[in-house]
Steps between C-alpha positions, in 0.01 A plus 500: 500500500787738567615469139148580383486806726826627352377437147170670584688806625713524183300736277722415204377141487190353341405232752293196405404260779320185388319309776401147396288315756640711785454415866287730718821630656651583158177665393492720808870585480483617138148637455442654844839578651726570203261675261212594733240438232140602559325248731212456254746415222671244722164350594408467132840351424483216753137417412422317177301716260277382217544818294797715397502856637716808548513743794695825519646581844687814386854376571434152362263310274357164595390262225348154491556321171429148377743286303355195324620162377369166375605205716608159370143383572371773263340695786517878532726627778473863615775634727478825693785750477509801733715803421600800712648770277684804633725759343817299559376154590280210399383223731332193353314250717361164392420170666639277225762539227382703201687411180506856364656638819752215517595550135554873543717452810715246315538732201597793723760289680645376170490848352279394208211726602496877465615650828216686668579872525211565730261303717215574259699344214562191712128482581425524128732209424323284756152599384606431142599148607162458671323606180710255299389216731154518343619419148585127545173454690302659218674271249400191700141620536484581128622153405247342737223717358590408141493129585159531668374710210612240247332215687181697554474592133597156368177341615685195629382427855809328632475659840286725711644846433273692736723457807811586301340813354377615841844436652664704224252785554575499873871533425432784259282672759765468773768632268298803396403566863871531579587688181245781489575666837868456416447703184357780714806492730735534203275766348532716810878466489504580126293816554760637739265528796783439747797728553709185551477419128726724292369644174765316300357167623140564394542363144642177644201450727270576206675221313415258782144634496475429126636148549234421760231647274607264221483206739151605610388522137628149433321367806178666385544332162556163666190548712286593199617199301450273800142623532436425131645151544284447808186610314580270208568211736182547706285548188645186346445310824140623517442399138639153563288470813191595298587240239531246780160599635348459152642148475379417850154636416488288186602189693241575766231543236587158362510325835200661672215327307593143599526609861162671488335212318657254739365693792160533335461134437683391810 
């Protein structure tokens, strides 16, 4: 902690502290004692949040962002990333490793990433990584949607697609629920609402904003196509059910008379 205090006191340094699954003692030492962040921001940080948000506490910004990934079991994983941004520091807090953060740290250590000449530039680099995390997920969802679409339109009833379609729509809904508030967070940064974001960084945040907008558009397209596939599938299923009822009615019409006659003469 003494080294951190010295680094914190050095106004010539841009300090980034990354807390991954910290203990309560580490959390208190850094967030409360070293930086003296606003109590409400700390409370939000240590409590899981369903939605991204941004709060301005004058001398620091607090942000909740969501990074996403597809697991090996093809399930959607959403990880919370908390950021405290000041004029000369950035503190990131997360309960599990986030690939984008890990990648950026490795690149900075190796010298392959652009050195951050400002805490706001460093925050941009991290948020850019978070935005990039959506792209592989969208690709997987698009491939899944295209496969469902092909099967629904083929007319071959090899499997019940209803559960798969509903599962895909739930994943799309969860992803958009995380994405849309996140777009608003980036939008506020891109508009220059905070004095902690320099004017020269605004175009970079607008670039992240545009990237998230493109992802949202693709998700909307996936959702629309999934709805069409679902309508085709349910209409086809209803048609086949009606055909089955017609056959059953015909069979009943053939078999009823002997039963009635048998009862009549029995």
